[in-house]
ZAMARGU-4260 file (C-alpha; in steps of 0.2 Angstrom, whole numbers, plus 5000, padded with zeros to 4 digits):
<rodrens>
0) 5961/5784/4730 | 5979/5782/4726 | 5976/5772/4711 | 5964/5786/4705 | 5978/5799/4706
5) 5988/5788/4694 | 5975/5783/4681 | 5963/5798/4680 | 5976/5808/4669 | 5978/5792/4658
10) 5959/5791/4656 | 5959/5809/4652 | 5972/5806/4639 | 5963/5792/4631 | 5946/5801/4630
15) 5953/5817/4622 | 5965/5807/4611 | 5954/5794/4604 | 5937/5802/4605 | 5941/5821/4605
20) 5934/5823/4587 | 5918/5815/4592 | 5915/5824/4609 | 5922/5841/4603 | 5935/5853/4608
25) 5926/5861/4623 | 5922/5844/4630 | 5939/5837/4628 | 5946/5853/4637 | 5934/5851/4651
30) 5936/5832/4654 | 5955/5833/4654 | 5955/5848/4666 | 5942/5841/4678 | 5950/5823/4679
35) 5968/5830/4681 | 5961/5843/4694 | 5953/5828/4704 | 5970/5819/4704 | 5978/5835/4711
40) 5965/5837/4725 | 5968/5818/4729 | 5987/5821/4729 | 5985/5835/4742 | 5975/5824/4753
45) 5988/5811/4752 | 6002/5823/4756 | 5991/5829/4771 | 5990/5811/4777 | 6008/5808/4775
50) 6012/5824/4786 | 5999/5821/4799 | 5999/5802/4801 | 6015/5797/4793 | 6005/5787/4780
55) 6015/5776/4769 | 6009/5762/4757 | 6015/5751/4743 | 6000/5746/4732 | 6004/5733/4719
60) 5994/5736/4703 | 6000/5721/4693 | 6014/5708/4692 | 6024/5715/4678 | 6040/5704/4675
65) 6043/5687/4683 | 6058/5679/4674 | 6072/5670/4684 | 6078/5682/4698 | 6070/5697/4690
70) 6054/5700/4699 | 6046/5717/4695 | 6029/5723/4700 | 6019/5738/4693 | 6017/5747/4710
75) 6012/5763/4717 | 6023/5768/4732 | 6017/5781/4743 | 6030/5789/4755 | 6035/5807/4759
80) 6046/5809/4744 | 6033/5803/4731 | 6019/5812/4740 | 6028/5828/4738 | 6031/5825/4719
85) 6013/5820/4717 | 6007/5837/4723 | 6020/5846/4712 | 6016/5836/4697 | 5997/5836/4698
90) 5994/5853/4704 | 6005/5862/4691 | 5998/5850/4678 | 5980/5854/4682 | 5983/5873/4682
95) 5992/5871/4665 | 5977/5861/4658 | 5965/5876/4664 | 5977/5889/4657 | 5978/5880/4640
100) 5959/5882/4637 | 5962/5900/4635 | 5980/5900/4628 | 5976/5887/4614 | 5958/5894/4610
105) 5963/5897/4592 | 5972/5881/4589 | 5963/5868/4578 | 5970/5853/4587 | 5965/5856/4605
110) 5960/5838/4609 | 5977/5832/4604 | 5986/5845/4614 | 5976/5841/4630 | 5978/5822/4627
115) 5997/5825/4626 | 5997/5835/4642 | 5987/5822/4651 | 5998/5807/4645 | 6013/5817/4650
120) 6006/5819/4668 | 6002/5800/4669 | 6020/5796/4663 | 6027/5808/4677 | 6016/5800/4690
125) 6022/5783/4685 | 6040/5789/4687 | 6038/5796/4704 | 6027/5782/4712 | 6039/5768/4706
130) 6046/5756/4719 | 6059/5749/4707 | 6071/5755/4693 | 6062/5747/4679 | 6046/5756/4682
135) 6056/5771/4685 | 6064/5769/4668 | 6048/5766/4659 | 6040/5782/4666 | 6057/5791/4662
140) 6055/5786/4644 | 6037/5790/4644 | 6040/5807/4649 | 6054/5809/4636 | 6042/5803/4622
145) 6028/5815/4628 | 6040/5829/4628 | 6044/5826/4610 | 6026/5826/4606 | 6023/5843/4615
150) 6039/5852/4610 | 6035/5847/4592 | 6016/5850/4594 | 6017/5864/4580 | 6026/5851/4569
155) 6023/5862/4553 | 6036/5874/4560 | 6054/5868/4555 | 6061/5875/4571 | 6049/5866/4582
160) 6053/5849/4574 | 6071/5852/4576 | 6069/5857/4594 | 6059/5841/4597 | 6072/5830/4589
165) 6086/5839/4599 | 6077/5836/4615 | 6074/5818/4611 | 6092/5814/4605 | 6101/5823/4620
170) 6090/5815/4632 | 6094/5798/4625 | 6112/5801/4628 | 6108/5803/4647 | 6096/5789/4646
175) 6109/5777/4639 | 6120/5781/4655 | 6105/5778/4666 | 6101/5761/4658 | 6119/5756/4660
180) 6117/5760/4678 | 6101/5750/4680 | 6110/5735/4671 | 6124/5737/4684 | 6113/5737/4698
185) 6104/5721/4693 | 6121/5713/4689 | 6127/5717/4707 | 6112/5714/4717 | 6101/5702/4707
190) 6086/5714/4709 | 6080/5731/4704 | 6068/5734/4718 | 6072/5750/4728 | 6071/5742/4745
195) 6081/5726/4741 | 6095/5736/4732 | 6096/5750/4746 | 6097/5736/4759 | 6112/5728/4750
200) 6122/5743/4747 | 6134/5741/4762 | 6139/5724/4755 | 6147/5732/4739 | 6156/5747/4746
205) 6173/5739/4744 | 6169/5730/4728 | 6179/5736/4712 | 6175/5734/4694 | 6184/5735/4678
210) 6177/5749/4667 | 6184/5756/4651 | 6201/5749/4656 | 6200/5757/4674 | 6198/5749/4691
215) 6183/5759/4699 | 6173/5756/4714 | 6156/5748/4710 | 6147/5761/4721 | 6155/5776/4712
220) 6151/5768/4695 | 6133/5765/4699 | 6131/5783/4706 | 6140/5791/4691 | 6129/5782/4678
225) 6113/5786/4687 | 6119/5804/4688 | 6122/5805/4669 | 6104/5800/4666 | 6099/5814/4679
230) 6110/5827/4669 | 6101/5823/4653 | 6083/5825/4660 | 6087/5840/4671 | 6097/5849/4658
235) 6114/5850/4667 | 6129/5857/4659 | 6135/5847/4644 | 6118/5839/4642 | 6108/5856/4644
240) 6107/5861/4626 | 6090/5855/4623 | 6081/5865/4636 | 6082/5882/4628 | 6077/5876/4611
245) 6062/5867/4619 | 6054/5884/4621 | 6048/5881/4603 | 6033/5872/4610 | 6017/5881/4616
250) 6020/5891/4632 | 6009/5879/4643 | 6021/5865/4638 | 6036/5876/4644 | 6027/5878/4661
255) 6023/5860/4663 | 6038/5851/4657 | 6052/5864/4660 | 6046/5871/4677 | 6039/5858/4688
260) 6039/5840/4681 | 6051/5833/4668 | 6066/5843/4672 | 6064/5839/4690 | 6065/5820/4687
265) 6084/5820/4688 | 6084/5829/4705 | 6071/5816/4711 | 6081/5802/4705 | 6097/5808/4715
270) 6086/5811/4730 | 6077/5794/4729 | 6094/5785/4727 | 6101/5794/4742 | 6104/5777/4751
275) 6117/5774/4736 | 6124/5791/4735 | 6128/5793/4753 | 6141/5779/4751 | 6150/5788/4737
280) 6157/5805/4742 | 6167/5806/4726 | 6152/5806/4715 | 6143/5818/4727 | 6157/5830/4724
285) 6154/5828/4706 | 6136/5832/4708 | 6140/5847/4718 | 6153/5854/4705 | 6141/5850/4690
290) 6126/5858/4699 | 6135/5874/4704 | 6143/5876/4687 | 6126/5874/4678 | 6119/5887/4690
295) 6132/5900/4686 | 6133/5896/4667 | 6114/5897/4664 | 6113/5914/4674 | 6127/5922/4664
300) 6118/5916/4648 | 6101/5923/4654 | 6109/5940/4656 | 6110/5943/4637 | 6095/5933/4630
305) 6081/5943/4622 | 6068/5929/4620 | 6056/5930/4635 | 6054/5911/4636 | 6072/5907/4634
310) 6077/5919/4648 | 6065/5909/4660 | 6072/5893/4652 | 6090/5897/4657 | 6083/5902/4674
315) 6076/5885/4676 | 6092/5877/4671 | 6101/5888/4684 | 6089/5884/4698 | 6091/5865/4694
320) 6109/5868/4697 | 6105/5874/4714 | 6095/5858/4718 | 6109/5847/4712 | 6123/5855/4722
325) 6111/5855/4737 | 6110/5836/4735 | 6128/5835/4732 | 6132/5842/4749 | 6120/5829/4757
330) 6106/5841/4759 | 6093/5831/4750 | 6078/5838/4759 | 6084/5855/4755 | 6085/5850/4736
335) 6067/5844/4737 | 6062/5860/4746 | 6068/5871/4732 | 6061/5859/4719 | 6044/5861/4728
340) 6045/5880/4729 | 6052/5882/4712 | 6038/5873/4704 | 6026/5887/4709 | 6035/5903/4705
345) 6043/5896/4689 | 6026/5889/4682 | 6020/5907/4687 | 6033/5915/4677 | 6031/5904/4662
350) 6012/5906/4661 | 6014/5925/4665 | 6026/5926/4650 | 6012/5916/4640 | 6000/5930/4645
355) 6012/5943/4638 | 6015/5934/4622 | 5996/5932/4620 | 5995/5951/4622 | 6008/5955/4609
360) 6001/5942/4597 | 6015/5929/4598 | 6029/5941/4600 | 6043/5934/4611 | 6057/5947/4610
365) 6058/5958/4625 | 6066/5972/4614 | 6050/5973/4605 | 6039/5975/4621 | 6039/5988/4634
370) 6027/6001/4641 | 6012/5990/4644 | 6011/5988/4663 | 5995/5998/4664 | 5988/5988/4649
375) 5992/5971/4658 | 5990/5976/4676 | 5986/5958/4683 | 6000/5949/4672 | 6012/5963/4678
380) 6008/5961/4696 | 6008/5942/4696 | 6025/5942/4686 | 6032/5954/4699 | 6027/5941/4713
385) 6036/5927/4703 | 6051/5937/4700 | 6053/5942/4718 | 6051/5923/4723 | 6064/5918/4710
390) 6077/5930/4716 | 6075/5925/4734 | 6067/5941/4740 | 6065/5941/4759 | 6051/5930/4765
395) 6044/5924/4749 | 6046/5905/4744 | 6062/5906/4735 | 6070/5915/4749 | 6068/5901/4761
400) 6073/5887/4749 | 6088/5896/4740 | 6095/5903/4756 | 6094/5886/4764 | 6104/5878/4750
405) 6118/5891/4751 | 6119/5889/4770 | 6120/5870/4770 | 6134/5871/4757 | 6143/5883/4768
410) 6140/5872/4783 | 6147/5857/4773 | 6164/5864/4779 | 6175/5858/4765 | 6182/5866/4749
415) 6168/5860/4738 | 6155/5867/4750 | 6163/5884/4752 | 6166/5885/4733 | 6148/5880/4730
420) 6141/5893/4743 | 6151/5907/4735 | 6146/5903/4717 | 6128/5901/4724 | 6128/5919/4731
425) 6135/5927/4716 | 6123/5917/4705 | 6109/5923/4716 | 6114/5941/4712 | 6115/5937/4693
430) 6098/5929/4694 | 6091/5945/4701 | 6099/5956/4688 | 6092/5946/4673 | 6075/5944/4681
435) 6072/5962/4684 | 6079/5965/4666 | 6065/5955/4660 | 6052/5964/4670 | 6059/5982/4666
440) 6061/5979/4647 | 6044/5969/4645 | 6033/5981/4655 | 6042/5998/4657 | 6050/6011/4646
445) 6043/6015/4629 | 6032/6004/4618 | 6043/5996/4605 | 6032/5985/4595 | 6030/5990/4577
450) 6018/5976/4572 | 6005/5978/4586 | 5998/5994/4592 | 5998/5997/4610 | 5979/6000/4610
455) 5978/5982/4603 | 5987/5974/4618 | 5975/5968/4632 | 5974/5958/4647 | 5972/5939/4646
460) 5955/5931/4649 | 5950/5925/4666 | 5953/5907/4662 | 5972/5911/4660 | 5973/5923/4675
465) 5965/5911/4688 | 5980/5898/4687 | 5992/5913/4689 | 5983/5919/4705 | 5983/5901/4712
470) 6002/5899/4708 | 6006/5916/4715 | 5999/5910/4732 | 6011/5896/4732 | 6025/5908/4726
475) 6022/5919/4741 | 6017/5906/4755 | 6024/5889/4751 | 6042/5892/4758 | 6035/5899/4774
480) 6022/5886/4777 | 6033/5871/4773 | 6050/5876/4778 | 6049/5868/4795 | 6042/5852/4788
485) 6055/5850/4774 | 6071/5857/4782 | 6067/5859/4801 | 6080/5852/4813 | 6078/5834/4815
490) 6067/5833/4800 | 6077/5819/4792 | 6070/5808/4805 | 6053/5815/4806 | 6044/5820/4790
495) 6056/5811/4777 | 6058/5795/4787 | 6066/5782/4777 | 6062/5790/4760 | 6079/5800/4761
500) 6095/5792/4768 | 6107/5802/4779 | 6122/5793/4785 | 6126/5809/4796 | 6113/5821/4802
505) 6113/5838/4794 | 6122/5852/4804 | 6111/5861/4816 | 6123/5876/4817 | 6120/5893/4809
510) 6133/5902/4798 | 6139/5919/4803 | 6127/5933/4803 | 6136/5942/4789 | 6135/5927/4778
515) 6116/5925/4782 | 6113/5944/4777 | 6125/5943/4761 | 6113/5935/4749 | 6097/5945/4754
520) 6107/5962/4753 | 6114/5957/4736 | 6096/5953/4730 | 6089/5970/4736 | 6104/5979/4729
525) 6101/5972/4712 | 6084/5980/4710 | 6091/5998/4709 | 6106/5992/4699 | 6094/5984/4686
530) 6082/5999/4686 | 6097/6011/4682 | 6104/5999/4668 | 6087/5996/4660 | 6076/6011/4663
535) 6087/6026/4668 | 6102/6024/4657 | 6097/6011/4644 | 6112/6015/4633 | 6124/6009/4646
540) 6121/5990/4643 | 6125/5992/4625 | 6141/6002/4629 | 6146/5989/4641 | 6143/5975/4628
545) 6153/5985/4615 | 6168/5987/4627 | 6168/5969/4630 | 6163/5961/4613 | 6172/5944/4615
550) 6164/5941/4632 | 6147/5947/4625 | 6148/5936/4610 | 6153/5922/4621 | 6138/5924/4632
555) 6126/5927/4617 | 6132/5911/4609 | 6129/5902/4625 | 6147/5898/4629 | 6148/5890/4611
560) 6142/5873/4617 | 6131/5871/4602 | 6145/5876/4590 | 6157/5864/4599 | 6145/5850/4597
565) 6142/5854/4579 | 6161/5852/4576 | 6163/5837/4587 | 6147/5827/4584 | 6134/5834/4572
570) 6145/5838/4557 | 6155/5822/4557 | 6139/5813/4559 | 6132/5822/4544 | 6147/5818/4534
575) 6147/5800/4539 | 6128/5799/4534 | 6132/5808/4517 | 6146/5795/4514 | 6135/5781/4518
580) 6121/5788/4506 | 6132/5793/4492 | 6145/5779/4491 | 6138/5764/4501 | 6120/5766/4496
585) 6122/5775/4479 | 6138/5766/4472 | 6139/5750/4481 | 6121/5745/4485 | 6113/5753/4470
590) 6128/5749/4459 | 6129/5731/4464 | 6113/5730/4474 | 6095/5728/4469 | 6097/5737/4452
595) 6115/5732/4448 | 6114/5714/4453 | 6097/5711/4444 | 6105/5719/4429 | 6121/5708/4431
600) 6111/5692/4433 | 6100/5696/4418 | 6115/5698/4407 | 6123/5682/4414 | 6107/5673/4410
605) 6107/5679/4392 | 6125/5673/4390 | 6122/5657/4400 | 6107/5653/4389 | 6119/5650/4374
610) 6125/5635/4383 | 6107/5627/4383 | 6109/5619/4366 | 6099/5604/4369 | 6112/5591/4364
615) 6116/5577/4376 | 6134/5575/4371 | 6138/5593/4375 | 6130/5591/4393 | 6140/5575/4395
620) 6156/5583/4390 | 6154/5597/4402 | 6150/5585/4416 | 6166/5575/4412 | 6176/5591/4413
625) 6169/5595/4430 | 6172/5577/4436 | 6190/5578/4430 | 6193/5594/4439 | 6186/5588/4455
630) 6196/5572/4454 | 6212/5582/4451 | 6208/5593/4466 | 6206/5578/4477 | 6222/5569/4471
635) 6232/5585/4473 | 6226/5589/4490
</rodrens>
C-alpha cells in the first residue's frame, strides 16, 4: 500500500507523458487524476494508522548506492512527520489535478501538463519519505526540475521562460549550500542515513572546523548550510525573488507548488533535522530572525501589489516565514501544524483566484475587476472562507495554527522570542488588511474591466468548484480537528514520537489574557478598516501613497531586491559574458582559433612548400645545420 502511494503518481506521469497523444486528452486527465486521488486516499489511511496505532515502517525499495562506507537505500520511511506530508502533498495534488481538467480545457497540451503535475507529485513524495540525505536531495532536485517545467509551461511567453529560469537559478544557489551541508555530514559521520547521523550528533557538539578562514562549530556549520537550502526552496528573504515571478505559470501550478508542496520542503527539512538543530541555538536564532523578517517583508509588499496571484504569492512567502520562526523557537510541531492548515486555505485561495481569472478571461489585475460577487457567488463565498482562515479569524484553521506560533514565540522568554511574537502580531494585522483589500477590490465596488463585459463573466464549471468546496472544509475544520494531535500538551512524546526531537519539553504555560486577545482583536479590527479604505473612501489609499511616495515606491519595487541583485550579480555577469563572447570568443578563439589557426597553417604550408625542392643536398644541408645547432646547445649547457 505504501509503495502504491509513491509509484501511482509516477505511473500517471509516464502514461500521460509518453502515451497521451495516443489515449487522448480526456483519458490522460482522467487517468492522472484517478491515480493521484487513489494515492491521496491511501495517504489518509496511513495517517489514520499513525494516529491510532502509532504505525511506523521503513520499507526498502532497492539498494541504491553501496561504495565503501557509503551505503544508501532507496527507502520509504513512514513516521508521523512523513505521514502528515503524504496527506498534504497527495490531497492537494489530487484536487489540483481535478481542477486542471476545467481550467486547462482550452490548452492544446493537456497531457503534457498533467504529466508534469504527476511527476512533480512523485518527486515530492520521494522527498518526504526519504530516510537519508541523498534520497532527500534527489527528490529535492526533482521538485526543482518539475517546477521549472511547470512555471515555464507556456514557454512561448517570454515572461514565463524568464520566470522559470529565475526559479531554477535562485534555487540552485540554495541547493549548493544544501549539497555542501550533506558533504559535511558525510565527512563527519561517514553516513548519510538519518538514524545514524542523528544518533552521532552529540559526539560532534564540541568539534570545531575551519571554514572560510574562520573557526566555527561543526554543528553550527551543518545547520547553517542545510538552512541555506531551505531558504532557497521555501523562498525566504534574500532567496525569495523567484516566488512572485513563478506566478507566470498556470494557476493550478501556483496552487500545487507554491501553496502546499515545493515551498514547504524547506520547512520539512528543518523539522526533519530537528535532532541536529536542537544542538545549535545560534542557528535556531538565525532561523527565527530570517523567518520573522520574511513574514514582515512579504506582508508589506503584498499591501501594494495589484496582480491577484502575486498578492497570494507574497502571502505564501509571509506564512512560510511564520513556519520558520516557529521552528526557530523550537516549536517544530507548531510549524508543521501551520504547514498543514496553510495547505488547505492557501490552495483554496490560489484555485479561487484561478476561478476569478477564468471569469475575467485571463485578467489578473485587481484594479480591472470589481462588482462581480453576485456573478460569481460560489467563488466569492469560498474565497471569503480562505481569506478568513488565512487572516486567523477566530475558530478557523489559521486561527489555531498562527496563534499557536505567536504564543510559543512569546513563551520562549528571550529577546528573539519576544521580538518574533511582536512582529508576528503586527504581520497578522497587515495580512488581514491586504487579504481584505484583495476581496473588496476583486468582488465589490464598481465593475472596472473594459475588455470583458460584466454579462460575459460567469461562474466556473463544477469540475473547478468541487476542489474548492473540499479545500474549504479543510480551511474551516482542519485546525480544530488536529490541534490536540499536533500541538496538544505532551504531544512531543505522543503523536510525533521520535520523528521530532525536543531537548526540552515545550512550555505548558499560557501567555497573559491580553496577549491571547491581541491578535484576534487586530484581525477583527482590520475588516472595517479595509472596508473603509477600499470601499467607502477609495481615494484615501491613493492620497496616502502620494503623501508617502518614497515608502510607496519602496514597497511597489519589493524593497528593491531585484534591482540590487541586478547591480551586484546580473549586470556584472552579463558584462562578463559579453566580454567572453566579444573578446575571448570573437577575437581570440575566432581570430586565432578554428578559422584563424586554419588560415595561418594554410599560409605556413604554402610557404613551407617552397622548401620542398626535391634535391637531396639541400635536405642534407638543413639536417647538418640542425645537428650543429643541437651540438652547440649541448656543449654550452
